[in-house]
C-alpha positions as CSV (number, residue, x, y, z in Angstrom):
1,X,-2.8,-21.2,-9.3
2,X,-6.6,-21.0,-8.7
3,X,-8.1,-20.7,-5.2
4,X,-11.3,-22.1,-3.8
5,X,-12.6,-20.8,-0.4
6,X,-15.3,-22.9,1.1
7,X,-17.7,-20.5,3.0
8,X,-21.1,-22.2,2.9
9,X,-21.3,-23.3,6.6
10,X,-24.3,-22.0,8.6
11,X,-22.5,-21.9,12.0
12,X,-25.3,-23.1,14.2
13,X,-23.1,-23.0,17.3
14,X,-22.7,-19.2,16.7
15,X,-26.4,-18.7,17.6
16,X,-26.4,-15.7,15.4
17,X,-28.5,-14.4,12.4
18,X,-25.2,-13.2,10.9
19,X,-23.6,-15.8,8.6
20,X,-20.6,-17.4,10.2
21,X,-18.1,-16.0,7.7
22,X,-19.3,-12.5,8.3
23,X,-18.7,-12.8,12.1
24,X,-16.1,-10.0,13.0
25,X,-12.6,-10.6,14.1
26,X,-10.4,-7.5,14.6
27,X,-13.1,-5.4,13.0
28,X,-13.3,-7.4,9.8
29,X,-15.4,-10.4,8.6
30,X,-13.8,-13.8,9.0
31,X,-13.8,-14.3,5.3
32,X,-12.3,-10.8,4.6
33,X,-9.2,-12.0,6.6
34,X,-8.8,-15.2,4.3
35,X,-9.3,-13.0,1.2
36,X,-6.6,-10.7,2.2
37,X,-4.2,-13.6,2.7
38,X,-4.9,-15.1,-0.7
39,X,-4.8,-11.9,-2.6
40,X,-1.2,-11.6,-1.6
41,X,-0.4,-14.9,-3.6
42,X,-1.4,-13.2,-6.8
43,X,-3.6,-16.1,-7.8
44,X,-5.2,-16.6,-11.3
45,X,-8.7,-16.5,-9.9
46,X,-10.5,-16.8,-6.5
47,X,-13.7,-18.7,-6.2
48,X,-15.8,-18.5,-3.1
49,X,-18.4,-21.3,-2.4
50,X,-21.3,-19.9,-0.4
51,X,-24.4,-21.3,1.1
52,X,-26.2,-20.1,4.3
53,X,-26.6,-16.3,4.2
54,X,-25.0,-16.2,0.8
55,X,-26.6,-13.1,-0.5
56,X,-25.5,-11.2,2.6
57,X,-21.9,-12.5,2.2
58,X,-21.8,-11.4,-1.4
59,X,-23.2,-8.0,-0.7
60,X,-20.6,-7.4,2.0
61,X,-17.5,-8.7,0.3
62,X,-18.2,-8.8,-3.5
63,X,-15.3,-7.7,-5.7
64,X,-14.3,-8.0,-9.3
65,X,-11.6,-10.7,-8.6
66,X,-14.1,-13.2,-6.9
67,X,-16.2,-15.7,-8.6
68,X,-19.2,-16.7,-6.4
69,X,-20.7,-20.3,-6.5
70,X,-23.7,-21.4,-4.5
71,X,-23.6,-24.9,-2.8
72,X,-27.3,-26.1,-2.5
73,X,-27.8,-28.6,-1.1
74,X,-24.8,-28.9,1.1
75,X,-23.3,-32.4,0.8
76,X,-19.9,-32.0,2.2
77,X,-16.6,-30.4,1.4
78,X,-15.8,-32.6,-1.6
79,X,-19.2,-31.6,-3.0
80,X,-18.5,-28.0,-2.3
81,X,-15.2,-28.0,-4.3
82,X,-17.1,-29.8,-7.2
83,X,-19.3,-26.7,-7.5
84,X,-16.2,-24.5,-8.1
85,X,-14.7,-26.8,-10.8
86,X,-16.4,-24.9,-13.8
87,X,-14.5,-21.7,-12.7
88,X,-11.1,-23.3,-12.5
89,X,-8.5,-23.5,-15.2
90,X,-7.9,-26.8,-17.1
91,X,-4.2,-26.6,-16.1
92,X,-2.3,-25.6,-13.1
93,X,-3.0,-26.1,-9.4
94,X,-5.9,-25.4,-7.0
95,X,-5.6,-24.2,-3.4
96,X,-8.5,-25.1,-1.2
97,X,-9.1,-23.3,2.1
98,X,-11.8,-22.2,4.4
99,X,-13.6,-19.0,5.1
100,X,-13.9,-19.6,8.9
101,X,-10.1,-20.1,9.3
102,X,-9.2,-16.4,9.4
103,X,-5.6,-16.4,10.6
104,X,-4.1,-18.4,7.8
105,X,-1.0,-16.5,6.6
106,X,0.2,-15.9,3.1
107,X,3.7,-17.1,3.9
108,X,2.4,-20.5,5.1
109,X,0.2,-20.8,1.9
110,X,3.2,-19.8,-0.3
111,X,5.2,-22.7,1.2
112,X,2.4,-25.1,0.8
113,X,2.2,-24.1,-2.9
114,X,5.9,-24.5,-3.4
115,X,5.9,-28.0,-1.8
116,X,3.1,-29.1,-4.1
117,X,5.0,-28.1,-7.2
118,X,3.2,-29.0,-10.4
119,X,2.3,-32.7,-9.7
120,X,2.3,-33.4,-6.0
121,X,-0.7,-33.2,-3.5
122,X,0.3,-31.0,-0.6
123,X,-1.5,-31.0,2.8
124,X,-1.2,-28.5,5.5
125,X,-1.1,-30.5,8.8
126,X,-0.5,-29.8,12.5
127,X,-0.1,-31.6,15.7
128,X,-2.4,-30.7,18.5
129,X,-2.5,-31.8,22.1
130,X,-6.2,-32.2,21.8
131,X,-7.1,-33.3,18.2
132,X,-10.8,-33.7,19.0
133,X,-13.0,-32.8,16.1
134,X,-10.3,-33.1,13.4
135,X,-9.6,-35.6,10.8
136,X,-6.4,-37.7,11.6
137,X,-3.5,-38.0,9.3
138,X,-2.6,-41.8,8.9
139,X,0.9,-42.7,7.8
140,X,2.6,-46.0,6.7
141,X,5.6,-47.3,8.6
142,X,7.9,-45.4,6.2
143,X,6.1,-42.2,7.0
144,X,4.1,-41.8,3.8
145,X,0.7,-40.4,4.2
146,X,-1.9,-43.1,3.3
147,X,-5.2,-41.5,4.1
148,X,-7.2,-39.1,6.3
149,X,-9.9,-40.5,8.6
150,X,-12.6,-38.2,9.9
151,X,-13.1,-38.5,13.7
152,X,-16.6,-39.9,13.4
153,X,-15.3,-42.7,11.3
154,X,-12.0,-43.3,13.2
155,X,-11.2,-46.3,15.4
156,X,-10.0,-45.8,19.0
157,X,-6.4,-46.2,17.9
158,X,-6.8,-43.8,15.0
159,X,-8.3,-41.2,17.3
160,X,-5.2,-41.2,19.5
161,X,-3.2,-39.8,16.4
162,X,-2.2,-36.2,17.2
163,X,-1.3,-35.1,13.6
164,X,-4.6,-33.6,12.1
165,X,-5.7,-32.5,8.8
166,X,-6.5,-28.7,8.6
167,X,-8.4,-29.2,5.3
168,X,-6.2,-26.7,3.5
169,X,-4.5,-28.3,0.5
170,X,-3.0,-27.8,-2.9
171,X,-3.6,-30.3,-5.7
172,X,-3.0,-30.5,-9.4
173,X,-6.4,-29.3,-10.9
174,X,-6.7,-31.9,-13.6
175,X,-6.2,-34.8,-11.0
176,X,-8.5,-32.9,-8.5
177,X,-11.4,-33.1,-11.2
178,X,-10.8,-36.8,-11.6
179,X,-10.6,-37.6,-7.9
180,X,-13.7,-35.6,-7.0
181,X,-15.7,-37.5,-9.6
182,X,-14.8,-40.7,-7.9
183,X,-15.4,-39.7,-4.3
184,X,-18.3,-41.4,-2.6
185,X,-20.5,-40.7,0.4
186,X,-20.4,-44.0,2.3
187,X,-19.6,-42.6,5.7
188,X,-21.3,-41.8,9.0
189,X,-22.4,-38.4,7.7
190,X,-23.4,-39.5,4.2
191,X,-21.4,-36.6,2.8
192,X,-18.8,-36.3,0.1
193,X,-15.5,-35.7,1.9
194,X,-12.8,-33.8,0.2
195,X,-10.3,-35.7,2.4
196,X,-11.1,-38.9,0.4
197,X,-9.0,-37.7,-2.4
198,X,-5.9,-38.6,-0.3
199,X,-6.6,-42.3,-0.7
200,X,-7.3,-41.8,-4.4
201,X,-3.9,-40.0,-4.7
202,X,-2.2,-42.9,-2.9
203,X,-3.8,-45.4,-5.3
204,X,-2.6,-43.3,-8.3
205,X,0.9,-43.2,-7.1
206,X,0.9,-39.4,-6.6
207,X,3.4,-38.0,-4.1
208,X,1.8,-36.5,-1.0
209,X,3.7,-33.9,1.0
210,X,2.7,-32.2,4.2
211,X,3.7,-28.7,5.4
212,X,3.2,-27.3,8.9
213,X,2.1,-23.7,9.5
214,X,4.2,-20.9,11.0
215,X,1.8,-20.9,13.9
216,X,-0.9,-23.3,15.0
217,X,-3.3,-20.4,15.3
218,X,-3.2,-20.2,11.5
219,X,-5.2,-23.4,11.2
220,X,-7.8,-22.8,13.9
221,X,-11.4,-22.5,12.7
222,X,-14.3,-20.7,14.3
223,X,-17.4,-22.6,15.2
224,X,-18.5,-20.8,18.4
225,X,-18.4,-17.5,20.1
226,X,-15.8,-18.8,22.5
227,X,-13.6,-19.9,19.6
228,X,-14.1,-16.4,18.0
229,X,-13.1,-14.7,21.2
230,X,-10.0,-16.9,21.5
231,X,-8.9,-16.2,17.9
232,X,-9.4,-12.4,18.6
233,X,-7.0,-12.5,21.5
234,X,-4.5,-14.5,19.4
235,X,-4.7,-11.9,16.7
236,X,-4.4,-9.0,19.1
237,X,-1.4,-10.7,20.8
238,X,0.4,-11.2,17.5
239,X,-0.4,-7.5,16.4
240,X,0.9,-6.2,19.8
241,X,4.1,-8.2,19.4
242,X,4.7,-6.8,16.0
243,X,4.3,-3.2,17.3
244,X,6.6,-3.7,20.3
245,X,9.2,-5.3,18.0
246,X,9.0,-2.0,16.0
247,X,9.7,0.0,19.2
248,X,6.2,0.9,20.3
249,X,5.5,1.0,24.0
250,X,2.3,-0.8,25.0
251,X,1.6,-0.4,28.7
252,X,-0.3,-3.7,28.7
253,X,-0.2,-5.7,25.4
254,X,-3.1,-7.9,26.7
255,X,-5.4,-4.7,26.7
256,X,-4.9,-3.5,23.2
257,X,-7.2,-3.8,20.2
258,X,-6.2,-3.3,16.6
259,X,-9.1,-3.3,14.1
260,X,-7.4,-2.0,11.0
261,X,-3.9,-0.7,10.3
262,X,-1.7,1.1,12.7
263,X,1.6,2.9,11.6
264,X,3.8,4.3,14.4
265,X,6.8,6.4,14.5
266,X,9.5,6.3,17.1
267,X,8.9,6.4,20.9
268,X,5.1,6.0,20.6
269,X,3.4,5.1,23.9
270,X,-0.1,3.5,24.0
271,X,-1.9,3.1,27.3
272,X,-4.4,0.4,28.1
273,X,-7.8,-0.3,26.5
274,X,-7.2,1.7,23.2
275,X,-8.9,0.7,20.1
276,X,-7.5,1.5,16.6
277,X,-9.9,1.2,13.6
278,X,-9.4,1.9,9.9
279,X,-5.9,3.4,9.2
280,X,-4.2,5.3,12.0
281,X,-0.8,6.9,11.8
282,X,1.0,8.1,14.9
283,X,4.1,10.3,14.6
284,X,7.3,10.3,16.6
285,X,6.7,10.7,20.4
286,X,2.9,10.5,20.3
287,X,1.3,9.4,23.6
288,X,-2.2,8.0,23.6
289,X,-3.9,7.8,27.0
290,X,-6.0,5.0,28.4
291,X,-9.5,4.2,26.9
292,X,-9.2,6.0,23.6
293,X,-10.7,5.1,20.3
294,X,-9.0,6.3,17.1
295,X,-10.4,5.7,13.7
296,X,-8.9,6.9,10.3
297,X,-6.8,9.4,12.1
298,X,-3.3,10.9,11.7
299,X,-1.4,12.5,14.5
300,X,1.8,14.6,14.2
301,X,4.9,14.3,16.1
302,X,4.9,15.0,19.9
303,X,1.1,15.3,20.2
304,X,-0.7,13.8,23.2
305,X,-4.2,12.3,23.4
306,X,-5.5,12.2,26.9
307,X,-7.7,9.4,28.2
308,X,-11.3,8.8,27.1
309,X,-11.0,10.7,23.8
310,X,-12.8,9.6,20.6
311,X,-11.0,10.7,17.3
312,X,-12.6,9.9,13.9
313,X,-11.5,11.0,10.5
314,X,-9.1,13.6,12.0
315,X,-5.8,15.1,11.0
316,X,-3.8,16.4,14.1
317,X,-0.7,18.5,13.7
318,X,2.4,18.4,15.9
319,X,2.6,19.2,19.7
320,X,-1.2,19.2,20.1
321,X,-3.0,18.2,23.2
322,X,-6.3,16.6,22.9
323,X,-8.6,15.5,25.7
324,X,-9.4,14.1,28.1
325,X,-13.0,13.3,27.0
326,X,-12.7,15.0,23.7
327,X,-14.5,14.1,20.4
328,X,-13.4,14.9,17.0
329,X,-15.5,13.9,14.0
330,X,-14.7,13.4,10.3
331,X,-13.3,16.4,8.5
332,X,-11.5,17.8,11.6
333,X,-8.0,19.3,10.9
334,X,-6.0,20.7,13.8
335,X,-2.9,22.7,13.2
336,X,0.3,22.7,15.3
337,X,0.1,23.3,19.0
338,X,-3.7,23.2,19.2
339,X,-5.4,22.3,22.6
340,X,-8.8,20.6,22.5
341,X,-9.8,20.0,26.1
342,X,-12.4,17.9,28.1
343,X,-15.9,17.7,26.7
344,X,-15.1,19.5,23.4
345,X,-16.5,18.3,20.2
346,X,-15.2,19.3,16.8
347,X,-16.8,18.4,13.5
348,X,-15.8,19.2,9.9
349,X,-13.7,22.2,11.0
350,X,-10.2,23.5,10.6
351,X,-8.4,25.0,13.6
352,X,-5.1,26.7,13.0
353,X,-1.9,26.8,15.0
354,X,-1.9,27.6,18.7
355,X,-5.6,27.9,19.0
356,X,-7.5,26.6,22.1
357,X,-10.9,25.2,23.1
358,X,-10.1,23.9,26.5
359,X,-13.5,22.8,27.8
360,X,-17.2,22.4,27.1
361,X,-17.5,23.7,23.5
362,X,-18.9,22.6,20.1
363,X,-17.2,23.7,16.9
364,X,-18.9,22.4,13.8
365,X,-18.5,23.5,10.2
366,X,-16.0,26.2,11.1
367,X,-12.8,27.7,9.9
368,X,-10.8,28.9,13.1
369,X,-7.6,30.9,12.7
370,X,-4.5,30.9,14.7
371,X,-4.1,31.8,18.4
372,X,-7.8,31.8,18.9
373,X,-9.2,31.3,22.4
374,X,-12.7,29.6,22.6
375,X,-14.2,29.9,25.9
376,X,-16.2,27.3,27.9
377,X,-19.8,26.8,26.6
378,X,-19.1,28.2,23.2
379,X,-21.0,26.7,20.3
380,X,-21.2,27.3,16.5
381,X,-24.9,27.1,15.7
382,X,-24.3,25.6,12.2
383,X,-27.7,23.9,11.5
384,X,-31.0,25.6,10.9
385,X,-33.0,22.5,10.7
386,X,-32.5,22.0,7.0
387,X,-29.2,23.4,5.9
388,X,-25.7,23.7,7.4
389,X,-23.6,26.9,7.3
390,X,-20.0,27.7,8.1
391,X,-18.5,30.0,10.7
392,X,-15.3,31.9,9.9
393,X,-13.1,33.1,12.9
394,X,-10.0,35.2,12.1
395,X,-6.6,35.0,13.8
396,X,-6.1,36.2,17.4
397,X,-9.8,36.1,18.2
398,X,-10.9,35.9,21.8
399,X,-14.3,34.3,22.4
400,X,-15.8,34.6,25.8
401,X,-17.6,31.9,27.7
402,X,-21.2,30.8,26.7
403,X,-21.2,32.4,23.3
404,X,-23.3,31.2,20.5
405,X,-22.2,32.0,16.8
406,X,-25.3,31.6,14.5
407,X,-23.9,30.7,11.1
408,X,-23.3,31.9,8.5
409,X,-21.2,34.5,10.5
410,X,-17.7,35.9,10.4
411,X,-15.5,37.1,13.3
412,X,-12.7,39.5,12.1
413,X,-9.1,39.2,13.0
414,X,-8.3,40.3,16.7
415,X,-12.0,40.7,17.6
416,X,-13.2,40.0,21.1
417,X,-16.7,38.5,21.8
418,X,-17.9,39.2,25.3
419,X,-19.2,36.3,27.4
420,X,-22.8,35.4,26.8
421,X,-23.0,36.9,23.3
422,X,-25.3,35.5,20.7
423,X,-23.7,36.6,17.4
424,X,-26.1,36.8,14.5
425,X,-24.1,39.4,12.4
426,X,-20.4,39.6,11.4
427,X,-18.1,40.9,14.2
428,X,-15.7,43.6,13.0
429,X,-11.9,43.0,13.6
430,X,-10.1,44.4,16.6
431,X,-13.3,45.4,18.4
432,X,-15.3,44.2,21.3
433,X,-18.7,42.8,20.3
434,X,-21.3,42.1,23.0
435,X,-24.8,40.9,22.8
436,X,-26.6,40.4,26.1
437,X,-29.7,41.7,28.0
438,X,-29.2,44.6,30.4
439,X,-28.6,43.3,34.0
440,X,-31.2,44.5,36.5
441,X,-31.7,43.8,40.2
442,X,-35.2,43.9,41.9
443,X,-35.3,45.1,45.4
444,X,-37.8,43.3,47.7
445,X,-38.2,40.3,45.4
446,X,-38.8,37.1,47.2
447,X,-38.4,33.6,46.0
448,X,-41.7,31.6,45.8
449,X,-42.3,29.1,48.6
450,X,-43.8,25.6,48.3
451,X,-47.3,25.5,49.7
452,X,-47.6,23.3,52.8
């Protein structure tokens, strides 16, 4: 089976410089969702027909398995499919679908293809309470599909029909070529409608079958920001239901956002307003507090992320406590039982078991041993304006508050750094190292007064 995705629309109602099929839903372009569904079908080839903003679309989503075809000028859906014909096989079937209908599912498409078989024309249809804007499915008295009429060309009686055409269909490729060659543009829009092949199929005695989707939302397109927001909520509601079916506790499923892939163990709890991007894995018993953002992060069993934390590209061990208001950046690896407290930032660093940085610290480009205590206000000075250097801190080190470690520098095992130290040379193990100005008091000194 070959696949044709129509993605040439401008999307004027989006009022955006971004091409419509690149508008984001759940963190990915609309067209990316469609491509993910069709790739699950193991099709022979995928052809994307592009138009407005086509180069941007290609640059964003180009892949070896996609053939790109430009539609210029844009003269309707039938004309769009005609542009793809040179890329389709002479035999087999063709599935036609749309780049702005993002929630179409692979199971529904598989059922549609199965219903089509080798010789039938299969249409995906749905009944809507408000069918405005859709082409209507017209049937004979015995239930056979006779044609599809676009709303602009429909009579009053035809507009009252609730069964509508989604535009998604499977047709024998050889017949599709013939039908498209005979489609005209004698209609209100002066365009070549793909739906006109239905009448030609009836005239040729081809069986026409219809299939309904697993959910109506699979067939809904995006033409405005309001529709985009509506589908975003539908997607998130479906994702939330799936997670809860697997045993995940969502404090409020309506305030949950998945923009990638989330894998959860047993007894995971997620509070409100959390966002998950890329691939995130949560082990057994993990608790994620409110208003957290997790991207490409793996968290071990029994760990807890307190509210307002932002974790990116991070590996967290078991029984850790992170946050509130903590930030970990790519390359961060935390061992077991590590505490990272409020207003602590960690970047490209490894922190071993049982170490703590409980508040107001920056640890960048560092290797921190086990059972280390990092005091408030401590920073690793890892950047000299041109190059970055690493800091090495051994096991059982105690670092006093307001300490600056000027990399490259090493702190030996069991060392203690006094509060206020600026460390520019290696600190020996098991010794106290202090670097601070002598404290002095000046008798008789008076604070300056503002002149009246």
